[in-house]
C-alpha positions as CSV (number, residue, x, y, z in Angstrom):
1,M,-26.8,-12.6,-6.4
2,G,-28.2,-15.2,-8.8
3,S,-30.9,-12.9,-10.1
4,S,-28.6,-10.0,-10.3
5,V,-26.1,-12.0,-12.4
6,R,-28.9,-13.3,-14.6
7,E,-30.1,-9.7,-15.2
8,L,-26.6,-8.5,-16.0
9,A,-26.0,-11.3,-18.4
10,G,-29.4,-10.8,-20.0
11,A,-28.7,-7.1,-20.5
12,T,-25.4,-7.6,-22.2
13,P,-25.4,-5.5,-25.4
14,A,-24.7,-7.3,-28.6
15,T,-21.6,-5.1,-29.2
16,R,-19.8,-6.2,-26.0
17,D,-16.7,-8.2,-26.5
18,R,-17.4,-11.1,-24.2
19,Y,-14.1,-12.8,-24.9
20,V,-12.3,-9.9,-23.1
21,D,-14.3,-10.7,-19.9
22,L,-13.4,-14.3,-20.2
23,L,-9.7,-13.5,-20.6
24,R,-9.8,-11.2,-17.5
25,V,-11.3,-13.9,-15.3
26,A,-9.2,-16.8,-16.8
27,S,-5.9,-14.9,-16.3
28,L,-6.5,-14.1,-12.7
29,G,-7.8,-17.6,-12.1
30,A,-4.6,-19.1,-13.6
31,V,-2.5,-16.9,-11.2
32,V,-4.4,-18.0,-8.2
33,L,-4.1,-21.7,-9.1
34,G,-0.4,-21.2,-9.8
35,H,0.2,-19.7,-6.4
36,W,-1.7,-22.5,-4.7
37,L,0.2,-25.2,-6.6
38,M,3.7,-23.6,-6.2
39,A,3.5,-23.1,-2.4
40,A,5.6,-25.8,-0.7
41,V,4.8,-25.3,3.0
42,T,6.3,-27.4,5.7
43,P,6.6,-27.0,9.4
44,D,10.0,-25.4,8.8
45,G,8.9,-22.7,6.4
46,V,7.6,-21.9,2.9
47,G,9.4,-22.9,-0.3
48,N,8.7,-22.9,-4.0
49,L,7.7,-26.2,-5.7
50,L,9.5,-25.0,-8.9
51,A,12.8,-24.8,-6.9
52,V,12.2,-28.2,-5.4
53,V,11.4,-29.7,-8.9
54,P,13.1,-27.6,-11.5
55,A,11.7,-29.9,-14.2
56,L,8.3,-28.2,-13.6
57,Q,9.5,-24.7,-14.5
58,P,8.3,-25.0,-18.1
59,L,4.8,-24.9,-16.6
60,T,5.3,-21.2,-16.0
61,W,5.1,-20.7,-19.7
62,L,1.4,-21.5,-19.3
63,L,0.7,-20.3,-15.8
64,Q,2.5,-16.9,-16.1
65,V,-0.5,-15.2,-17.7
66,M,-0.2,-11.7,-16.3
67,P,0.7,-10.4,-19.8
68,V,-2.8,-11.4,-20.9
69,F,-4.4,-9.4,-18.1
70,F,-2.4,-6.3,-19.0
71,F,-3.3,-6.8,-22.7
72,V,-7.0,-6.9,-21.8
73,G,-6.4,-3.9,-19.6
74,G,-5.1,-1.9,-22.6
75,F,-8.2,-2.8,-24.6
76,S,-10.6,-1.8,-21.8
77,H,-8.7,1.4,-21.0
78,A,-8.8,2.6,-24.6
79,L,-12.6,2.0,-24.9
80,S,-13.3,3.7,-21.5
81,Y,-11.1,6.8,-22.2
82,R,-12.5,7.3,-25.7
83,S,-16.0,7.0,-24.4
84,L,-15.4,9.8,-21.9
85,L,-13.8,11.9,-24.5
86,R,-16.8,11.6,-26.7
87,K,-19.0,12.8,-23.9
88,R,-16.8,15.7,-22.7
89,P,-17.8,19.3,-23.1
90,E,-15.2,21.3,-25.1
91,G,-12.2,22.3,-23.1
92,S,-12.7,19.8,-20.3
93,E,-10.0,17.2,-21.0
94,D,-8.5,17.8,-17.5
95,S,-11.8,16.6,-15.9
96,V,-12.0,13.7,-18.4
97,Y,-8.7,12.4,-17.0
98,S,-9.7,12.6,-13.4
99,A,-13.1,11.0,-14.1
100,F,-11.3,8.3,-16.1
101,L,-8.9,7.6,-13.3
102,R,-11.6,7.4,-10.7
103,A,-13.8,5.2,-12.9
104,R,-11.0,2.7,-13.7
105,L,-9.5,2.6,-10.2
106,Q,-12.7,2.2,-8.1
107,R,-13.1,-1.5,-8.6
108,L,-9.3,-1.9,-8.1
109,L,-8.6,0.3,-5.1
110,R,-11.8,0.0,-3.1
111,P,-11.3,-3.8,-2.4
112,T,-7.5,-3.2,-2.2
113,T,-7.9,-0.6,0.5
114,V,-10.2,-2.8,2.5
115,F,-7.7,-5.7,2.2
116,V,-4.8,-3.4,3.4
117,L,-6.8,-2.0,6.3
118,V,-8.0,-5.5,7.5
119,W,-4.5,-7.0,7.2
120,G,-2.9,-4.0,8.8
121,A,-5.2,-4.2,11.8
122,A,-4.7,-7.9,12.1
123,A,-0.9,-7.6,11.9
124,L,-0.9,-4.9,14.6
125,L,-3.0,-7.0,16.9
126,V,-0.8,-10.1,16.3
127,Q,2.4,-8.3,17.1
128,L,1.0,-6.4,20.1
129,L,0.1,-9.8,21.5
130,G,3.7,-11.0,21.0
131,G,3.0,-13.2,17.9
132,G,4.4,-13.0,14.5
133,G,6.7,-16.0,14.4
134,G,6.5,-19.2,12.4
135,L,3.9,-19.5,9.7
136,T,2.1,-16.4,11.0
137,G,5.2,-14.3,10.4
138,V,5.7,-15.8,6.9
139,T,2.0,-15.0,6.2
140,L,2.4,-11.4,7.4
141,R,5.4,-11.0,5.0
142,M,4.0,-12.8,2.0
143,V,0.3,-12.0,1.9
144,T,0.9,-8.6,0.3
145,Q,3.2,-9.8,-2.4
146,P,0.6,-10.0,-5.2
147,L,0.0,-6.3,-4.8
148,W,2.9,-5.7,-7.2
149,F,0.4,-6.5,-10.0
150,I,-2.0,-3.8,-8.8
151,G,0.8,-1.3,-8.6
152,I,1.8,-2.0,-12.3
153,Y,-1.8,-1.8,-13.3
154,L,-2.2,1.6,-11.6
155,A,0.7,2.9,-13.8
156,M,-1.0,1.6,-16.9
157,V,-4.2,3.4,-16.1
158,A,-2.4,6.6,-15.3
159,F,-0.4,6.6,-18.5
160,T,-3.3,5.6,-20.8
161,P,-4.1,9.1,-22.2
162,P,-0.5,9.9,-23.5
163,L,0.1,6.3,-24.7
164,L,-3.2,6.2,-26.4
165,R,-2.3,9.4,-28.3
166,L,1.0,7.8,-29.3
167,H,-0.9,4.8,-30.5
168,E,-3.4,6.9,-32.6
169,R,-0.5,8.6,-34.2
170,Y,2.0,5.7,-34.8
171,G,-0.1,2.5,-34.4
172,W,2.2,-0.5,-34.4
173,G,5.2,1.9,-34.3
174,A,4.3,3.0,-30.7
175,F,4.4,-0.7,-29.6
176,A,7.7,-1.2,-31.5
177,G,9.2,1.8,-29.8
178,L,8.4,0.4,-26.3
179,A,9.6,-3.0,-27.3
180,G,12.8,-1.5,-28.7
181,A,13.4,0.4,-25.5
182,A,13.1,-2.9,-23.6
183,V,15.7,-4.5,-25.9
184,A,18.0,-1.5,-25.3
185,V,17.6,-1.8,-21.5
186,D,18.6,-5.5,-21.6
187,V,21.6,-4.8,-23.9
188,L,22.8,-2.1,-21.5
189,R,22.2,-4.4,-18.5
190,F,23.8,-7.6,-19.7
191,A,26.3,-6.4,-22.4
192,A,27.4,-3.1,-20.9
193,G,26.8,-3.8,-17.2
194,V,25.1,-0.5,-16.7
195,P,23.8,-0.5,-13.1
196,Y,20.1,0.0,-12.2
197,V,19.0,0.4,-15.8
198,E,17.1,-2.9,-15.7
199,F,14.4,-1.2,-13.5
200,L,13.2,0.8,-16.5
201,N,11.8,-2.4,-17.9
202,F,9.1,-2.4,-15.3
203,A,7.7,0.3,-17.6
204,F,8.8,-0.7,-21.1
205,V,7.9,-4.4,-20.9
206,W,4.5,-4.1,-19.3
207,L,3.5,-0.9,-21.2
208,A,4.4,-2.7,-24.5
209,V,2.0,-5.5,-23.7
210,H,-0.6,-2.9,-22.7
211,Q,-0.1,-1.1,-26.0
212,L,-1.1,-4.3,-27.8
213,G,-4.5,-3.9,-26.1
214,F,-4.9,-0.5,-27.9
215,L,-4.2,-2.3,-31.2
216,R,-6.8,-4.9,-30.4
217,A,-9.4,-2.2,-29.6
218,D,-8.9,-0.8,-33.1
219,G,-9.2,-4.3,-34.7
220,R,-5.6,-4.4,-35.7
221,V,-4.7,-7.7,-34.2
222,D,-6.2,-9.9,-36.9
223,P,-5.6,-13.7,-37.1
224,R,-2.5,-13.3,-39.3
225,R,-0.9,-10.8,-36.9
226,A,-1.9,-13.0,-34.0
227,A,-0.2,-16.0,-35.6
228,L,3.0,-13.9,-36.1
229,L,2.9,-12.7,-32.5
230,A,2.4,-16.3,-31.2
231,G,5.0,-17.9,-33.4
232,G,7.6,-15.1,-33.2
233,G,7.2,-14.6,-29.5
234,L,7.6,-18.3,-28.8
235,V,10.6,-18.7,-31.0
236,T,12.2,-15.6,-29.5
237,A,11.5,-16.5,-25.9
238,T,12.9,-20.0,-26.5
239,A,16.1,-18.7,-28.2
240,L,16.7,-16.1,-25.5
241,V,16.4,-18.7,-22.7
242,A,18.5,-21.2,-24.6
243,L,21.3,-18.8,-25.7
244,G,21.1,-15.8,-23.4
245,P,21.4,-15.0,-19.7
246,Y,17.7,-15.6,-19.1
247,P,16.3,-18.3,-16.8
248,L,13.8,-20.9,-17.9
249,S,11.1,-19.9,-15.3
250,M,8.8,-17.0,-16.2
251,V,8.2,-16.3,-12.5
252,G,10.7,-15.3,-9.9
253,M,12.7,-18.1,-8.2
254,P,14.4,-17.9,-4.8
255,G,18.1,-17.4,-5.0
256,E,18.5,-16.9,-8.7
257,K,20.8,-14.2,-10.0
258,V,18.6,-13.1,-12.9
259,S,14.8,-13.1,-12.7
260,N,12.5,-12.8,-15.7
261,M,10.0,-11.0,-13.5
262,A,11.6,-8.6,-11.2
263,P,12.6,-6.6,-13.1
264,P,10.9,-7.9,-16.3
265,T,13.3,-9.0,-19.1
266,L,13.1,-9.2,-22.9
267,A,12.4,-12.9,-22.5
268,L,9.3,-12.1,-20.5
269,L,8.2,-9.7,-23.2
270,A,8.6,-12.4,-25.8
271,H,6.6,-14.7,-23.6
272,G,3.9,-12.1,-23.4
273,L,3.8,-11.8,-27.2
274,W,3.3,-15.5,-27.7
275,L,0.6,-15.6,-25.1
276,V,-1.3,-12.6,-26.6
277,G,-1.1,-14.2,-30.0
278,A,-2.2,-17.6,-28.8
279,V,-5.3,-16.2,-27.0
280,E,-6.2,-14.1,-30.0
281,L,-6.1,-17.2,-32.2
282,L,-8.7,-18.8,-29.9
283,R,-11.0,-15.8,-30.0
284,A,-13.5,-17.2,-32.6
285,P,-14.3,-20.6,-30.9
286,A,-14.4,-18.9,-27.5
287,A,-16.8,-16.3,-28.7
288,R,-19.2,-19.1,-29.9
289,L,-18.9,-20.8,-26.5
290,L,-19.7,-17.5,-24.8
291,E,-23.0,-17.2,-26.7
292,R,-24.4,-19.9,-24.4
293,P,-26.4,-18.3,-21.6
294,R,-25.1,-20.5,-18.9
295,V,-21.4,-20.0,-19.8
296,W,-21.8,-16.3,-20.1
297,R,-23.6,-16.1,-16.7
298,T,-20.7,-17.9,-15.2
299,V,-18.2,-15.4,-16.7
300,V,-20.3,-12.4,-15.5
301,A,-20.5,-13.8,-11.9
302,A,-16.8,-14.5,-11.8
303,N,-16.0,-11.0,-13.1
304,G,-17.9,-9.5,-10.3
305,V,-15.7,-11.0,-7.7
306,A,-12.4,-11.6,-9.5
307,M,-10.3,-8.9,-7.9
308,T,-11.6,-9.7,-4.4
309,A,-10.7,-13.4,-4.9
310,F,-7.3,-12.4,-6.2
311,L,-6.6,-10.2,-3.2
312,W,-7.6,-12.8,-0.6
313,H,-6.5,-16.1,-2.2
314,L,-3.1,-16.2,-0.4
315,T,-4.9,-15.4,2.9
316,A,-7.0,-18.5,2.3
317,M,-4.0,-20.6,1.3
318,F,-2.1,-19.8,4.5
319,G,-5.2,-20.2,6.5
320,V,-5.6,-23.7,5.2
321,Y,-2.0,-24.6,6.0
322,G,-2.3,-23.0,9.4
323,A,-5.4,-25.1,10.2
324,L,-3.6,-28.3,9.0
325,L,-0.7,-27.6,11.3
326,A,-2.9,-26.7,14.2
327,L,-4.7,-30.0,13.8
328,D,-1.4,-31.9,13.6
329,V,-2.1,-33.0,10.1
330,E,1.2,-34.2,8.5
331,L,2.5,-32.0,5.7
332,P,4.5,-34.3,3.5
333,A,7.8,-33.4,1.9
334,P,7.1,-31.2,-1.2
335,A,6.9,-33.1,-4.5
336,S,6.6,-36.5,-2.7
337,V,3.9,-38.9,-3.6
338,A,2.0,-38.1,-0.4
339,W,2.4,-34.3,-1.2
340,W,0.8,-34.7,-4.6
341,A,-1.9,-36.9,-3.2
342,Q,-2.8,-34.1,-0.8
343,V,-2.9,-31.4,-3.5
344,P,-6.6,-31.8,-4.4
345,L,-7.7,-31.5,-0.8
346,R,-5.5,-28.4,-0.1
347,I,-6.8,-26.7,-3.3
348,A,-10.4,-27.5,-2.5
349,L,-10.1,-26.2,1.0
350,A,-8.3,-23.0,-0.2
351,A,-11.1,-22.5,-2.8
352,A,-13.8,-22.9,-0.2
353,L,-12.1,-20.4,2.2
354,T,-11.5,-18.0,-0.6
355,A,-15.2,-18.2,-1.5
356,A,-16.1,-17.4,2.2
357,L,-13.8,-14.4,2.1
358,V,-15.3,-13.2,-1.2
359,A,-18.7,-13.5,0.3
360,A,-17.5,-11.3,3.2
361,F,-15.8,-8.6,1.1
362,R,-17.3,-8.7,-2.4
363,T,-19.5,-5.7,-1.7
364,F,-16.4,-3.4,-2.0
365,E,-15.8,-4.5,-5.5
366,R,-19.2,-3.3,-6.7
367,P,-18.6,-0.1,-8.8
368,A,-20.1,3.1,-7.6
369,A,-22.4,5.2,-9.8
370,P,-20.4,6.3,-12.8
371,T,-19.5,10.0,-13.3
372,A,-19.2,12.0,-16.5
373,P,-17.4,15.2,-17.0
374,T,-19.6,18.3,-16.9
375,A,-19.4,21.6,-18.7
376,P,-17.1,24.2,-17.2
377,G,-19.0,26.5,-15.0
378,A,-21.8,24.1,-14.4
379,P,-22.6,23.0,-10.8
380,G,-20.1,20.4,-9.8
381,A,-17.7,21.3,-12.6
382,P,-14.1,22.1,-11.8
383,G,-14.4,25.7,-12.7
384,A,-17.5,26.2,-10.6
385,S,-16.3,24.5,-7.5
386,G,-12.8,25.9,-7.4
387,A,-11.4,22.4,-8.0
388,S,-9.5,23.3,-11.1
389,G,-6.5,21.2,-11.8
390,G,-8.4,18.0,-11.1
391,G,-6.2,16.2,-13.6
392,P,-2.9,16.9,-11.8
393,L,-4.5,16.1,-8.5
394,A,-5.7,12.8,-9.8
395,A,-2.3,12.0,-11.3
396,L,-0.7,12.8,-7.9
397,G,-3.1,10.5,-6.2
398,A,-2.5,7.7,-8.6
399,T,1.3,8.1,-8.1
400,L,1.0,7.9,-4.3
401,C,-1.2,4.8,-4.7
402,L,1.3,3.3,-7.0
403,L,4.2,3.9,-4.6
404,G,2.2,2.8,-1.6
405,V,1.0,-0.5,-3.1
406,L,4.4,-1.4,-4.6
407,G,6.0,-0.5,-1.3
408,L,3.6,-2.7,0.6
409,S,4.1,-5.6,-1.8
410,M,7.8,-5.5,-0.9
411,V,7.8,-4.8,2.8
412,G,4.7,-6.8,3.9
413,F,3.2,-6.5,7.4
414,G,5.9,-8.5,9.2
415,G,7.9,-6.5,11.7
416,L,5.3,-3.8,11.7
417,L,6.3,-2.6,15.2
418,D,10.0,-3.0,14.6
419,G,10.4,-0.4,11.8
420,R,11.0,-3.0,9.1
421,T,11.6,-1.4,5.7
422,A,12.2,-2.4,2.1
423,L,13.9,-0.4,-0.7
424,L,11.5,1.1,-3.2
425,I,13.5,2.9,-5.9
426,A,16.4,3.3,-3.5
427,I,14.1,4.8,-0.8
428,P,13.4,2.8,2.4
429,V,9.6,2.3,2.9
430,S,7.9,0.9,5.9
431,A,4.5,-0.7,6.0
432,P,2.8,2.3,7.8
433,A,4.3,4.7,5.2
434,A,3.1,2.5,2.4
435,V,-0.4,2.3,3.8
436,A,-0.5,6.0,4.3
437,M,0.5,6.6,0.7
438,T,-2.1,4.2,-0.6
439,L,-5.0,5.7,1.4
440,G,-3.9,9.3,0.8
441,G,-3.5,8.7,-2.9
442,W,-6.9,7.0,-3.2
443,L,-8.6,10.0,-1.4
444,L,-7.0,12.4,-3.9
445,V,-8.2,10.3,-6.8
446,E,-11.7,10.2,-5.4
447,R,-11.7,14.0,-4.7
448,A,-10.5,14.8,-8.2
449,G,-12.9,12.4,-9.8
450,R,-15.9,13.6,-7.9
451,G,-15.1,17.2,-8.8
452,A,-15.1,16.2,-12.5
453,R,-18.7,15.0,-12.5
């Protein structure tokens, strides 16, 4: 692996924006660290440190960095889709879309599919043997929760072409339209009491942040605009939390009536704006740091396993707590002096176990050979193979993956044999159904993408 990373780092073109790679790794790393810190596990169950010590909730304004990841996603998606468009033969935009989906989703869905299959098999075995209680049952329910992020990211990839066209026509106006829609949703939700309208902000809030990535790809987030985003976003978020119905925490809290996360609120959008502005203001000094070969090699190595580590980090965390309980190691009361003293050990053990899981599963994150759209009528082209309509097929596959992954994040693997369900857009979804949608959708994306070569 060392030589491979060294070769990749050495072959980096001068035109590559290395800062984007750093932001991708750093944002996922911050989420992992936040989950490890917030978990308050005792022999009686699993709680949230931020609920135990509400004074720590301002930390979420630093650790809730998913907006940065989605911002980086917008930047990368714009470059990738435009690259395929430049290479396309005339009249083959349908195959461009399917090739784009396959290329962007491979490193996301391949490791995710393996994660789902491994945990599904483990959950089935545990419950056939009569287990599933205590910490094991909690693990089966919670280990899939981070998959919500993958579901949202899938939607961003799927909507990239139309949103990119809106961006190319309206620029900042397209972002303003999405942000304005998010404002309207919260007004209807909190002022008019319109039911269920809040769920629209799963799209409007996150796609607005994603749209900022398009603007960055065109060089339209300069230092002046970054400062406006950072200052305006921070002031707006502070005012909304202080004066409005929005909670202080930028992550979901147990038992709260309003969550800034599920569904996303205007306060979370403002939080995302200040984060995007802040990281853009740090771009120049970070770029100088990334010119150092050792630093860049570290970023390259981390990027190669980031998604695998993200998928398995909760598995490692619960594994550590399970081992401590099995060894009769005392788990102190959350937020006590003894609990804080034990934090470095727990994090070190979780990091070591995550590294072992990454070593076992990292091969599935390696991208397959890229495909490029071919001329209609050529061997392997949609018109030649009878696989016309690859774009709609790929879109259907992405939709099934989106619903499957989101459903699995909500229902988990607990109660697998008892028919346990969770509501997904008012439809009950079980774990087997969610797994079937994820796998079926991925097969459709693969088929459409292969036909677009």
